[in-house]
C-alpha positions, 0 to 999 in steps of 0.5 A: 303259504302261496295263498297268503302271498297271493292275498298280500300281493292283491292287497298291495296292488289295490292300495297302489291303484287307490293312491293313484286315483286319489291323487288324480281326483284331487286335481280340481279342473274347471270341468270335464272328465279328461276323456277325448269327448269330455276334456278337462277344462283349464281356466287357471295357471294352477290347473295348467301346471298341475298336469305335470304333478301326476303321470296319469294326468299326462295321458288325459285330454285338456282344453283351455277355457281362458288365456293364462299368464305365467308371469313369475312376477304375479302372485304365485308365479315362478321362474321355471327351471324345467318344462311346465308340463312333462319335463323329460329326462331319459335317465330319470324315465319321467313320463312324456305327454301322450294326451291332447291339449286344445288351446281353443284359440287362447294364449299362454304368456310370459313363461320364463325358463332358466335352463341348465343341462349336464353330460349325464342327462338329455334335457327337453325344455319348453312349455311341454318337455316331451310330446310322444307319438299320439299326443296332439297340441292344437290352437295354442298361442304362446306369447312372450316366452323366454328360455335362457341358459344352456338347455338342450333341445329347447323350444317355446312349445316343446323340447321334443315333438313326436306327436302332432302340433296344429295351428300353434304360434309362439313369440319370444326369445329362445336360447339353448346349446343344442337344437334350439327352435322358436317353436320346437327343439327337436321334431320327429312328429308333424307340425302343421299350420304353425308359426314363430316370431322368435329370436333364436340363439344357440350358445357358443359351442352348440349347434342346430338353431332354427326359427321354427325348429332346431332339428327336423326329422318329421314333417312340416307343412304350411309353416313360417318363421320370422325373426333372427337366428344366430349360432355356430353350425347348422343354422337356418331361418326355419330349421337348423337341420332337416332329414325329412319333409318340409313343404309350403313354408317360408322364413324371413329374417337375419340368419348368422352362423359359421358353417352350414348356414341357410336362409331356410335350412342350415344342413338338409338331407330331406325333401323340400318343396314350395318354400322361400326365404327373404332376409340376410344370410351370413356365414363362413363356410357352406352358406346358401340363400336357401340351404347351406349344405344339401347332402346325400341322406336318402337318394329320393331327396329333392329340392323343388319349386323354391326360391331365395331373395336374400343377401348372402354374405360369406367371409372367406368365400368358401362353398357359398351360393345364392340358393345352395352353398354345397349340394349332393342332391337333386334341385329342380325348378328353383331360383335365386335373385342374383342382384339381391343375393350378390351371388352369381353362383350356386350349387344348384338352381337358376339365378335370375334378375329381380325383374325375372323373379317377380314375373309370373311367367317364370314360374308358370313355365317351371310348372309352379301351381299359381293362382288363377291357372289350372294346368299346374294344379288347382291348389293355387299354392303361389301368387304374385299379389301386385306388380314388382313383387316376389311370389308368396304362398297364397294361404299367407296373403290377404288375397287368400280365400277358402273354397266353401264346402257344403256340410259341417264336417261331422260324421252325420253331416260331412263336408261334400267334395264334388270338384278338383278345387274342392278336393284341394280345399281339404288342406284349408279345412280341419284335417280331423273332419269328415269328408265324402265324395259325392260324384266322380272327379276327372283331373285331366289336363292338370300336371301336379307337382305335389299331393292334392291333399297334404296331411289328413287325419279325418275320414274320407269316404269315396262312396264308390266314386272315381277320381280319374287321371290324377297326374303328378310329377314331383319329388317325394311323398306323392299320391292323392294324399301326402300323408294319412295320419294315425286317425285317418280313414280312407274308404270306398274309393277308386283312383283310375288311370293315375300317373305318378312320377316321383322319387321316394314314398310314391303311391296312387293313394298316398305317399305314407300312411299310419291310418286305415284304408279299406275298399280302395282300388287303383289303376295306372302307372307309378314310377319312383326310386324307393318305397314305390307301391300301387296304393301306398308308398309306405304303410306304418303298422304297430308291432303284433298287428295284422296288415289287414287291420290297416289295409283291407280289401284293396286292389291295384292294377298298375305298372310299377317302376322303382329301384328299391322297396317296390310292392303292388299294394304297399310297403310295410314298416312296423313300429312300437 
């Protein structure tokens, strides 16, 4: 009897597996096998939409080989009532997207989505409903996207992002009830070098509307949003709310709400650096040119090296400021234009005349990394392009030039790093590429305020060389790398005589790491408040995995000073 039961069970499993394989193989893509090195090629709208037909396909890898038009007026077109790919409703337990999609510079245009949600489900609306941890979407341009109705967590690209979004953009109109964003509704992952030219609105009774994301609990770097954002509470030109890390970003446009309204962020409990806003901000309570309300979320949160040059209007005049409406947190080296804003007060920052806010000396004296100087760093984060203009983020200007690196960035021919300028240039190249240090680098004479290398997902081989006198005095997520991502690998490197002073997530090598670090060594002084370590402030490791699988043969000889979570090598947090 038992033997027969085993045979029957085995036959059932075989039938089920064959059925799934058959269903997957029935999809005819333009080429490829769906593996990382041979992704399925997508050439038509039908092929694109078919990704959501089979849970197995949501784990595969794809590349666009054509622009795709999803206009509902075209033959075979339709109005979508849920996400095109991976519509995710928690109560239905639909599989999220966990693979990769490379747009290859192509566009997906004219998506029309009419949404609805109810109290029995959590809804995620966008081109992709739900991007889970490990998913990657890159180099896709969404054009003329329209999301209408009362959907919750709505964004042109994704309703929810827990993965990585690189070099993507969106244009269109986004409307939702809770967490509406030009690109993403809710972000818990990484958004790097992305933009949105969208009009975003949260409907009456809703909350959290942002030009790029509705609510941010992940990391955003080198991003911007241009458009009109309208809502009731938690309304921001870039993000409605933020509880994590945003750097090198800006927002332009008109932002209108009632409470917690800011040109960049409506309600902020995270770390903000190197950001600016222009336009008009209108609200009633907790209204600020940059941030409406800056609240105490983690005690390492700061706002540093930011400015606001926008008109600020509030009626009644309750908790309003040219830079910050209300603040419980640290604000350093940040400014607002008292003439343009019409506001002489702020809960933080320094008010300046337009003339002073367009003078490069103002920012050099405050330690900003300006182009054509090296004492504040060599990344050239900021520039004033012509007389009588405000500072701009250099990478978004016509004057922006990329430092040329030798090599091709492949495993066999990696990019070569020989100077501090070339080290900073990694931010301008593919974060997934391969890099090698070909000589020692001495960074004496520079006082940086942010990590020289921000987000990194490739390989960096020090080849036994030394980076010495790395000196950083800034906010949070500090080290040679801001964040080493899941596929990031750093090996064979010594950081000598480092001096790092910050707040949270502070280490000589990295503030945070999800990647692999081997044969790295550190000497120096590391000071912070929380998650302070000699090597990495905080290392994330999957459950049931040994620490040595992620950090191996590394040593530190450092003087550590911190209040909470202090470790010679690295603090560790396990995750599913």
